[in-house]
MARKEDO-822777 format. One record per atom (N, C-alpha, C): residue number from 0; residue in three letters; atom name; x, y, z. Coordinates in Angstrom, 1 decimal, always signed. Layout:
<pases>
+-----+-----+----+--------+--------+--------+
|   k |   r |  a |     c1 |     c2 |     c3 |
+-----+-----+----+--------+--------+--------+
| NUM | ALA | CA |      X |      Y |      Z |
...
+-----+-----+----+--------+--------+--------+
</pases>
This chain:
<pases>
+-----+-----+----+--------+--------+--------+
|   k |   r |  a |     c1 |     c2 |     c3 |
+-----+-----+----+--------+--------+--------+
|   0 | MET |  N |  +41.6 |   +5.8 |   +0.2 |
|   0 | MET | CA |  +40.9 |   +6.3 |   +1.3 |
|   0 | MET |  C |  +40.3 |   +5.1 |   +2.1 |
|   1 | ALA |  N |  +40.6 |   +5.0 |   +3.4 |
|   1 | ALA | CA |  +40.2 |   +3.9 |   +4.2 |
|   1 | ALA |  C |  +38.7 |   +4.1 |   +4.6 |
|   2 | LYS |  N |  +38.0 |   +3.0 |   +4.6 |
|   2 | LYS | CA |  +36.6 |   +3.0 |   +5.1 |
|   2 | LYS |  C |  +36.6 |   +3.0 |   +6.6 |
|   3 | LYS |  N |  +35.7 |   +3.7 |   +7.2 |
|   3 | LYS | CA |  +35.6 |   +3.8 |   +8.6 |
|   3 | LYS |  C |  +34.3 |   +3.1 |   +9.0 |
|   4 | ALA |  N |  +34.3 |   +2.2 |  +10.0 |
|   4 | ALA | CA |  +33.2 |   +1.5 |  +10.5 |
|   4 | ALA |  C |  +32.3 |   +2.5 |  +11.2 |
|   5 | VAL |  N |  +31.0 |   +2.4 |  +11.0 |
|   5 | VAL | CA |  +30.0 |   +3.2 |  +11.6 |
|   5 | VAL |  C |  +29.3 |   +2.4 |  +12.6 |
|   6 | LYS |  N |  +29.3 |   +2.8 |  +13.9 |
|   6 | LYS | CA |  +28.5 |   +2.1 |  +14.9 |
|   6 | LYS |  C |  +27.1 |   +2.6 |  +14.9 |
|   7 | GLY |  N |  +26.2 |   +1.6 |  +15.0 |
|   7 | GLY | CA |  +24.8 |   +1.9 |  +15.1 |
|   7 | GLY |  C |  +24.1 |   +1.2 |  +16.2 |
|   8 | LYS |  N |  +22.9 |   +1.6 |  +16.4 |
|   8 | LYS | CA |  +22.1 |   +1.0 |  +17.4 |
|   8 | LYS |  C |  +20.7 |   +0.6 |  +16.8 |
|   9 | ALA |  N |  +20.3 |   -0.6 |  +17.1 |
|   9 | ALA | CA |  +19.0 |   -1.0 |  +16.6 |
|   9 | ALA |  C |  +17.9 |   -0.1 |  +17.2 |
|  10 | GLY |  N |  +17.0 |   +0.3 |  +16.3 |
|  10 | GLY | CA |  +15.9 |   +1.2 |  +16.8 |
|  10 | GLY |  C |  +14.8 |   +0.4 |  +17.5 |
|  11 | SER |  N |  +13.9 |   +1.1 |  +18.1 |
|  11 | SER | CA |  +12.8 |   +0.5 |  +18.9 |
|  11 | SER |  C |  +11.6 |   +0.2 |  +18.0 |
|  12 | GLY |  N |  +11.6 |   +0.8 |  +16.8 |
|  12 | GLY | CA |  +10.5 |   +0.7 |  +16.0 |
|  12 | GLY |  C |   +9.7 |   +2.0 |  +16.1 |
|  13 | ASN |  N |  +10.0 |   +2.9 |  +17.0 |
|  13 | ASN | CA |   +9.4 |   +4.2 |  +17.1 |
|  13 | ASN |  C |  +10.4 |   +5.3 |  +17.2 |
|  14 | VAL |  N |  +10.6 |   +5.9 |  +16.1 |
|  14 | VAL | CA |  +11.6 |   +7.0 |  +16.0 |
|  14 | VAL |  C |  +11.5 |   +8.1 |  +17.0 |
|  15 | PHE |  N |  +10.2 |   +8.4 |  +17.4 |
|  15 | PHE | CA |  +10.0 |   +9.4 |  +18.4 |
|  15 | PHE |  C |  +10.5 |   +9.0 |  +19.7 |
|  16 | ALA |  N |  +10.4 |   +7.7 |  +20.1 |
|  16 | ALA | CA |  +10.9 |   +7.2 |  +21.3 |
|  16 | ALA |  C |  +12.4 |   +7.2 |  +21.2 |
|  17 | ASP |  N |  +13.0 |   +6.8 |  +20.1 |
|  17 | ASP | CA |  +14.4 |   +6.7 |  +19.9 |
|  17 | ASP |  C |  +15.1 |   +8.1 |  +20.1 |
|  18 | LEU |  N |  +14.3 |   +9.1 |  +19.7 |
|  18 | LEU | CA |  +14.8 |  +10.5 |  +19.8 |
|  18 | LEU |  C |  +14.6 |  +11.1 |  +21.2 |
|  19 | GLY |  N |  +13.9 |  +10.4 |  +22.0 |
|  19 | GLY | CA |  +13.6 |  +10.8 |  +23.4 |
|  19 | GLY |  C |  +12.6 |  +11.9 |  +23.5 |
|  20 | LEU |  N |  +11.7 |  +12.0 |  +22.5 |
|  20 | LEU | CA |  +10.6 |  +13.0 |  +22.5 |
|  20 | LEU |  C |   +9.5 |  +12.6 |  +23.4 |
|  21 | PRO |  N |   +8.8 |  +13.6 |  +24.0 |
|  21 | PRO | CA |   +7.7 |  +13.3 |  +24.9 |
|  21 | PRO |  C |   +6.5 |  +12.7 |  +24.1 |
|  22 | ASN |  N |   +5.8 |  +11.8 |  +24.7 |
|  22 | ASN | CA |   +4.6 |  +11.1 |  +24.2 |
|  22 | ASN |  C |   +4.9 |  +10.4 |  +22.8 |
|  23 | PRO |  N |   +5.9 |   +9.6 |  +22.8 |
|  23 | PRO | CA |   +6.3 |   +9.0 |  +21.5 |
|  23 | PRO |  C |   +5.2 |   +8.1 |  +20.9 |
|  24 | GLU |  N |   +4.4 |   +7.4 |  +21.7 |
|  24 | GLU | CA |   +3.4 |   +6.5 |  +21.1 |
|  24 | GLU |  C |   +2.3 |   +7.4 |  +20.4 |
|  25 | GLN |  N |   +2.0 |   +8.5 |  +21.0 |
|  25 | GLN | CA |   +1.0 |   +9.4 |  +20.4 |
|  25 | GLN |  C |   +1.5 |  +10.0 |  +19.2 |
|  26 | GLU |  N |   +2.8 |  +10.4 |  +19.2 |
|  26 | GLU | CA |   +3.4 |  +11.0 |  +18.0 |
|  26 | GLU |  C |   +3.4 |  +10.0 |  +16.8 |
|  27 | LEU |  N |   +3.8 |   +8.8 |  +17.1 |
|  27 | LEU | CA |   +3.8 |   +7.8 |  +16.1 |
|  27 | LEU |  C |   +2.4 |   +7.5 |  +15.5 |
|  28 | LEU |  N |   +1.4 |   +7.5 |  +16.4 |
|  28 | LEU | CA |   +0.0 |   +7.3 |  +16.0 |
|  28 | LEU |  C |   -0.4 |   +8.4 |  +15.0 |
|  29 | LYS |  N |   -0.1 |   +9.7 |  +15.4 |
|  29 | LYS | CA |   -0.4 |  +10.8 |  +14.6 |
|  29 | LYS |  C |   +0.3 |  +10.7 |  +13.2 |
|  30 | ALA |  N |   +1.6 |  +10.3 |  +13.2 |
|  30 | ALA | CA |   +2.3 |  +10.2 |  +12.0 |
|  30 | ALA |  C |   +1.7 |   +9.1 |  +11.1 |
|  31 | GLN |  N |   +1.2 |   +8.0 |  +11.7 |
|  31 | GLN | CA |   +0.6 |   +7.0 |  +10.9 |
|  31 | GLN |  C |   -0.8 |   +7.4 |  +10.3 |
|  32 | LEU |  N |   -1.6 |   +8.1 |  +11.1 |
|  32 | LEU | CA |   -2.8 |   +8.7 |  +10.6 |
|  32 | LEU |  C |   -2.6 |   +9.7 |   +9.5 |
|  33 | THR |  N |   -1.6 |  +10.5 |   +9.7 |
|  33 | THR | CA |   -1.3 |  +11.5 |   +8.7 |
|  33 | THR |  C |   -0.9 |  +10.9 |   +7.4 |
|  34 | LEU |  N |   -0.1 |   +9.8 |   +7.5 |
|  34 | LEU | CA |   +0.3 |   +9.1 |   +6.3 |
|  34 | LEU |  C |   -0.9 |   +8.5 |   +5.5 |
|  35 | GLN |  N |   -1.9 |   +8.0 |   +6.2 |
|  35 | GLN | CA |   -3.1 |   +7.5 |   +5.6 |
|  35 | GLN |  C |   -3.9 |   +8.7 |   +4.9 |
|  36 | ILE |  N |   -3.9 |   +9.8 |   +5.5 |
|  36 | ILE | CA |   -4.6 |  +11.0 |   +4.9 |
|  36 | ILE |  C |   -3.8 |  +11.4 |   +3.6 |
|  37 | TYR |  N |   -2.5 |  +11.4 |   +3.7 |
|  37 | TYR | CA |   -1.7 |  +11.7 |   +2.5 |
|  37 | TYR |  C |   -2.0 |  +10.8 |   +1.4 |
|  38 | ARG |  N |   -2.0 |   +9.5 |   +1.7 |
|  38 | ARG | CA |   -2.2 |   +8.5 |   +0.7 |
|  38 | ARG |  C |   -3.6 |   +8.6 |   +0.0 |
|  39 | ILE |  N |   -4.6 |   +8.9 |   +0.8 |
|  39 | ILE | CA |   -6.0 |   +9.1 |   +0.3 |
|  39 | ILE |  C |   -6.1 |  +10.3 |   -0.6 |
|  40 | VAL |  N |   -5.5 |  +11.4 |   -0.1 |
|  40 | VAL | CA |   -5.6 |  +12.7 |   -0.9 |
|  40 | VAL |  C |   -4.8 |  +12.5 |   -2.2 |
|  41 | THR |  N |   -3.6 |  +11.9 |   -2.1 |
|  41 | THR | CA |   -2.8 |  +11.6 |   -3.3 |
|  41 | THR |  C |   -3.5 |  +10.7 |   -4.3 |
|  42 | ALA |  N |   -4.1 |   +9.6 |   -3.8 |
|  42 | ALA | CA |   -4.8 |   +8.7 |   -4.7 |
|  42 | ALA |  C |   -6.0 |   +9.3 |   -5.4 |
|  43 | ARG |  N |   -6.7 |  +10.2 |   -4.7 |
|  43 | ARG | CA |   -7.8 |  +10.9 |   -5.3 |
|  43 | ARG |  C |   -7.4 |  +12.1 |   -6.2 |
|  44 | LYS |  N |   -6.1 |  +12.4 |   -6.2 |
|  44 | LYS | CA |   -5.5 |  +13.5 |   -7.0 |
|  44 | LYS |  C |   -6.2 |  +14.8 |   -6.6 |
|  45 | LEU |  N |   -6.5 |  +15.0 |   -5.3 |
|  45 | LEU | CA |   -7.1 |  +16.3 |   -4.9 |
|  45 | LEU |  C |   -6.0 |  +17.4 |   -4.8 |
|  46 | THR |  N |   -6.4 |  +18.6 |   -5.2 |
|  46 | THR | CA |   -5.5 |  +19.7 |   -4.9 |
|  46 | THR |  C |   -5.5 |  +20.0 |   -3.4 |
|  47 | GLN |  N |   -4.6 |  +20.8 |   -2.9 |
|  47 | GLN | CA |   -4.7 |  +21.1 |   -1.5 |
|  47 | GLN |  C |   -5.9 |  +21.9 |   -1.2 |
|  48 | ALA |  N |   -6.3 |  +22.8 |   -2.1 |
|  48 | ALA | CA |   -7.5 |  +23.6 |   -1.9 |
|  48 | ALA |  C |   -8.8 |  +22.6 |   -1.8 |
|  49 | GLN |  N |   -8.8 |  +21.6 |   -2.7 |
|  49 | GLN | CA |   -9.9 |  +20.7 |   -2.7 |
|  49 | GLN |  C |   -9.9 |  +19.9 |   -1.4 |
|  50 | ALA |  N |   -8.8 |  +19.4 |   -1.0 |
|  50 | ALA | CA |   -8.6 |  +18.7 |   +0.2 |
|  50 | ALA |  C |   -9.1 |  +19.5 |   +1.4 |
|  51 | GLY |  N |   -8.7 |  +20.8 |   +1.4 |
|  51 | GLY | CA |   -9.1 |  +21.7 |   +2.4 |
|  51 | GLY |  C |  -10.6 |  +21.8 |   +2.6 |
|  52 | GLN |  N |  -11.3 |  +21.8 |   +1.4 |
|  52 | GLN | CA |  -12.8 |  +21.9 |   +1.4 |
|  52 | GLN |  C |  -13.4 |  +20.7 |   +2.1 |
|  53 | VAL |  N |  -12.8 |  +19.5 |   +1.7 |
|  53 | VAL | CA |  -13.3 |  +18.2 |   +2.3 |
|  53 | VAL |  C |  -13.0 |  +18.2 |   +3.8 |
|  54 | LEU |  N |  -11.8 |  +18.6 |   +4.2 |
|  54 | LEU | CA |  -11.4 |  +18.5 |   +5.6 |
|  54 | LEU |  C |  -11.9 |  +19.6 |   +6.4 |
|  55 | GLY |  N |  -12.4 |  +20.7 |   +5.8 |
|  55 | GLY | CA |  -12.8 |  +21.9 |   +6.6 |
|  55 | GLY |  C |  -11.7 |  +22.7 |   +7.2 |
|  56 | ILE |  N |  -10.5 |  +22.7 |   +6.5 |
|  56 | ILE | CA |   -9.4 |  +23.5 |   +6.9 |
|  56 | ILE |  C |   -8.9 |  +24.3 |   +5.7 |
|  57 | LYS |  N |   -8.1 |  +25.3 |   +6.0 |
|  57 | LYS | CA |   -7.5 |  +26.1 |   +5.0 |
|  57 | LYS |  C |   -6.3 |  +25.4 |   +4.3 |
|  58 | GLN |  N |   -6.1 |  +25.8 |   +3.1 |
|  58 | GLN | CA |   -5.0 |  +25.2 |   +2.2 |
|  58 | GLN |  C |   -3.7 |  +25.2 |   +2.9 |
|  59 | PRO |  N |   -3.2 |  +26.3 |   +3.6 |
|  59 | PRO | CA |   -1.9 |  +26.2 |   +4.3 |
|  59 | PRO |  C |   -1.8 |  +25.1 |   +5.3 |
|  60 | HIS |  N |   -2.9 |  +24.8 |   +6.0 |
|  60 | HIS | CA |   -3.0 |  +23.7 |   +7.0 |
|  60 | HIS |  C |   -2.9 |  +22.4 |   +6.3 |
|  61 | VAL |  N |   -3.6 |  +22.3 |   +5.1 |
|  61 | VAL | CA |   -3.5 |  +21.0 |   +4.3 |
|  61 | VAL |  C |   -2.0 |  +20.8 |   +3.9 |
|  62 | SER |  N |   -1.4 |  +21.9 |   +3.4 |
|  62 | SER | CA |   +0.0 |  +21.8 |   +3.0 |
|  62 | SER |  C |   +0.9 |  +21.2 |   +4.1 |
|  63 | ALA |  N |   +0.7 |  +21.8 |   +5.3 |
|  63 | ALA | CA |   +1.5 |  +21.3 |   +6.5 |
|  63 | ALA |  C |   +1.2 |  +19.9 |   +6.8 |
|  64 | LEU |  N |   -0.1 |  +19.5 |   +6.8 |
|  64 | LEU | CA |   -0.5 |  +18.2 |   +7.1 |
|  64 | LEU |  C |   +0.1 |  +17.2 |   +6.1 |
|  65 | LEU |  N |   +0.1 |  +17.5 |   +4.8 |
|  65 | LEU | CA |   +0.6 |  +16.6 |   +3.8 |
|  65 | LEU |  C |   +2.1 |  +16.5 |   +3.9 |
|  66 | ARG |  N |   +2.8 |  +17.4 |   +4.5 |
|  66 | ARG | CA |   +4.2 |  +17.3 |   +4.7 |
|  66 | ARG |  C |   +4.6 |  +16.8 |   +6.1 |
|  67 | ASN |  N |   +3.6 |  +16.2 |   +6.7 |
|  67 | ASN | CA |   +3.7 |  +15.6 |   +8.1 |
|  67 | ASN |  C |   +4.1 |  +16.7 |   +9.1 |
|  68 | ARG |  N |   +3.6 |  +17.9 |   +8.9 |
|  68 | ARG | CA |   +3.9 |  +18.9 |   +9.8 |
|  68 | ARG |  C |   +2.6 |  +19.3 |  +10.5 |
|  69 | GLY |  N |   +1.7 |  +18.4 |  +10.6 |
|  69 | GLY | CA |   +0.4 |  +18.7 |  +11.2 |
|  69 | GLY |  C |   +0.3 |  +18.4 |  +12.7 |
|  70 | GLY |  N |   +1.4 |  +18.7 |  +13.4 |
|  70 | GLY | CA |   +1.4 |  +18.5 |  +14.8 |
|  70 | GLY |  C |   +0.4 |  +19.2 |  +15.6 |
|  71 | GLN |  N |   -0.2 |  +20.2 |  +15.1 |
|  71 | GLN | CA |   -1.2 |  +21.0 |  +15.8 |
|  71 | GLN |  C |   -2.6 |  +20.2 |  +15.8 |
|  72 | PHE |  N |   -2.7 |  +19.2 |  +15.0 |
|  72 | PHE | CA |   -3.9 |  +18.4 |  +15.0 |
|  72 | PHE |  C |   -3.9 |  +17.2 |  +16.0 |
|  73 | SER |  N |   -4.9 |  +17.1 |  +16.7 |
|  73 | SER | CA |   -5.0 |  +16.0 |  +17.7 |
|  73 | SER |  C |   -5.3 |  +14.6 |  +16.9 |
|  74 | VAL |  N |   -5.1 |  +13.5 |  +17.6 |
|  74 | VAL | CA |   -5.5 |  +12.2 |  +17.1 |
|  74 | VAL |  C |   -6.9 |  +12.2 |  +16.7 |
|  75 | GLY |  N |   -7.8 |  +12.8 |  +17.5 |
|  75 | GLY | CA |   -9.2 |  +12.8 |  +17.2 |
|  75 | GLY |  C |   -9.5 |  +13.6 |  +15.9 |
|  76 | ARG |  N |   -8.9 |  +14.7 |  +15.8 |
|  76 | ARG | CA |   -9.1 |  +15.5 |  +14.6 |
|  76 | ARG |  C |   -8.6 |  +14.8 |  +13.3 |
|  77 | LEU |  N |   -7.5 |  +14.1 |  +13.4 |
|  77 | LEU | CA |   -7.0 |  +13.3 |  +12.3 |
|  77 | LEU |  C |   -7.9 |  +12.2 |  +11.9 |
|  78 | MET |  N |   -8.6 |  +11.6 |  +12.9 |
|  78 | MET | CA |   -9.6 |  +10.6 |  +12.6 |
|  78 | MET |  C |  -10.8 |  +11.2 |  +12.0 |
|  79 | GLU |  N |  -11.2 |  +12.4 |  +12.4 |
|  79 | GLU | CA |  -12.3 |  +13.1 |  +11.7 |
|  79 | GLU |  C |  -11.9 |  +13.4 |  +10.2 |
|  80 | PHE |  N |  -10.7 |  +13.7 |  +10.0 |
|  80 | PHE | CA |  -10.3 |  +14.0 |   +8.6 |
|  80 | PHE |  C |  -10.4 |  +12.7 |   +7.8 |
|  81 | LEU |  N |  -10.1 |  +11.6 |   +8.3 |
|  81 | LEU | CA |  -10.2 |  +10.3 |   +7.6 |
|  81 | LEU |  C |  -11.7 |  +10.0 |   +7.3 |
|  82 | THR |  N |  -12.5 |  +10.2 |   +8.3 |
|  82 | THR | CA |  -14.0 |  +10.0 |   +8.0 |
|  82 | THR |  C |  -14.5 |  +10.9 |   +7.0 |
|  83 | ALA |  N |  -14.1 |  +12.2 |   +7.0 |
|  83 | ALA | CA |  -14.5 |  +13.2 |   +6.0 |
|  83 | ALA |  C |  -14.0 |  +12.7 |   +4.6 |
|  84 | LEU |  N |  -12.9 |  +12.0 |   +4.5 |
|  84 | LEU | CA |  -12.4 |  +11.5 |   +3.3 |
|  84 | LEU |  C |  -13.1 |  +10.2 |   +2.9 |
|  85 | GLY |  N |  -14.1 |   +9.8 |   +3.6 |
|  85 | GLY | CA |  -14.9 |   +8.6 |   +3.3 |
|  85 | GLY |  C |  -14.3 |   +7.3 |   +3.8 |
|  86 | HIS |  N |  -13.6 |   +7.3 |   +4.8 |
|  86 | HIS | CA |  -13.0 |   +6.1 |   +5.4 |
|  86 | HIS |  C |  -13.5 |   +5.9 |   +6.8 |
|  87 | ASP |  N |  -13.7 |   +4.6 |   +7.2 |
|  87 | ASP | CA |  -14.1 |   +4.3 |   +8.5 |
|  87 | ASP |  C |  -12.9 |   +4.2 |   +9.4 |
|  88 | VAL |  N |  -13.0 |   +4.6 |  +10.6 |
|  88 | VAL | CA |  -11.9 |   +4.5 |  +11.6 |
|  88 | VAL |  C |  -12.5 |   +3.7 |  +12.8 |
|  89 | THR |  N |  -11.7 |   +2.6 |  +13.1 |
|  89 | THR | CA |  -12.1 |   +1.8 |  +14.2 |
|  89 | THR |  C |  -11.0 |   +1.8 |  +15.3 |
|  90 | VAL |  N |  -11.4 |   +2.0 |  +16.5 |
|  90 | VAL | CA |  -10.5 |   +2.0 |  +17.6 |
|  90 | VAL |  C |  -10.8 |   +0.7 |  +18.4 |
|  91 | THR |  N |   -9.8 |   -0.1 |  +18.6 |
|  91 | THR | CA |   -9.9 |   -1.4 |  +19.3 |
|  91 | THR |  C |   -9.1 |   -1.3 |  +20.6 |
|  92 | VAL |  N |   -9.7 |   -1.6 |  +21.7 |
|  92 | VAL | CA |   -9.0 |   -1.6 |  +23.0 |
|  92 | VAL |  C |   -9.0 |   -3.0 |  +23.5 |
|  93 | LYS |  N |   -7.8 |   -3.5 |  +23.8 |
|  93 | LYS | CA |   -7.6 |   -4.9 |  +24.3 |
|  93 | LYS |  C |   -6.5 |   -4.9 |  +25.3 |
|  94 | PRO |  N |   -6.4 |   -6.0 |  +26.1 |
|  94 | PRO | CA |   -5.4 |   -6.1 |  +27.1 |
|  94 | PRO |  C |   -4.0 |   -6.1 |  +26.4 |
|  95 | ALA |  N |   -3.0 |   -5.5 |  +27.0 |
|  95 | ALA | CA |   -1.7 |   -5.5 |  +26.4 |
|  95 | ALA |  C |   -0.9 |   -6.7 |  +26.9 |
|  96 | ARG |  N |   +0.0 |   -7.1 |  +26.0 |
|  96 | ARG | CA |   +0.9 |   -8.3 |  +26.4 |
|  96 | ARG |  C |   +2.0 |   -7.8 |  +27.3 |
|  97 | LYS |  N |   +2.3 |   -6.5 |  +27.3 |
|  97 | LYS | CA |   +3.4 |   -6.0 |  +28.1 |
|  97 | LYS |  C |   +2.7 |   -5.1 |  +29.2 |
|  98 | ARG |  N |   +3.6 |   -4.6 |  +30.1 |
|  98 | ARG | CA |   +3.1 |   -3.7 |  +31.2 |
|  98 | ARG |  C |   +2.4 |   -2.4 |  +30.6 |
|  99 | VAL |  N |   +3.0 |   -1.9 |  +29.5 |
|  99 | VAL | CA |   +2.5 |   -0.7 |  +28.9 |
|  99 | VAL |  C |   +2.0 |   -1.0 |  +27.5 |
| 100 | GLY |  N |   +0.8 |   -0.6 |  +27.2 |
| 100 | GLY | CA |   +0.2 |   -0.9 |  +25.9 |
| 100 | GLY |  C |   +0.9 |   -0.1 |  +24.8 |
| 101 | GLU |  N |   +0.5 |   -0.4 |  +23.5 |
| 101 | GLU | CA |   +1.0 |   +0.2 |  +22.3 |
| 101 | GLU |  C |   -0.2 |   +0.7 |  +21.5 |
| 102 | MET |  N |   +0.1 |   +1.6 |  +20.6 |
| 102 | MET | CA |   -0.9 |   +2.2 |  +19.7 |
| 102 | MET |  C |   -0.4 |   +1.8 |  +18.3 |
| 103 | GLU |  N |   -1.4 |   +1.5 |  +17.4 |
| 103 | GLU | CA |   -1.0 |   +1.3 |  +16.0 |
| 103 | GLU |  C |   -2.1 |   +1.6 |  +15.1 |
| 104 | VAL |  N |   -1.8 |   +1.8 |  +13.8 |
| 104 | VAL | CA |   -2.8 |   +2.0 |  +12.7 |
| 104 | VAL |  C |   -2.6 |   +0.9 |  +11.8 |
| 105 | VAL |  N |   -3.8 |   +0.2 |  +11.5 |
| 105 | VAL | CA |   -3.8 |   -0.9 |  +10.5 |
| 105 | VAL |  C |   -4.7 |   -0.4 |   +9.4 |
| 106 | ALA |  N |   -4.1 |   -0.1 |   +8.2 |
| 106 | ALA | CA |   -4.8 |   +0.3 |   +7.1 |
| 106 | ALA |  C |   -5.3 |   -0.8 |   +6.3 |
| 107 | GLY |  N |   -6.6 |   -0.7 |   +5.9 |
| 107 | GLY | CA |   -7.2 |   -1.8 |   +5.1 |
| 107 | GLY |  C |   -7.7 |   -1.4 |   +3.8 |
+-----+-----+----+--------+--------+--------+
</pases>
């Protein structure tokens, strides 16, 4: 069986932009914040019901959030979840090196 070469294209670093989705920077930021929430909940070994009590949301919403299906939550709400989980959230605004700025999450 002959091997077939597969052509690929280098990604931009933002899968949401590569897929042509609207607001790709915001979607990437939400995904990064959601990942941090997932890591904290997992590290604490919280059940979804326990996480829901901490976050002030129902268990089905926690389930969706932990599977990165929390698109209904705003960036602000995700930051509130992180503070409810006992983490500080810092937003830094600085001049961009390019014409259009970027958003990122730096976990410490």
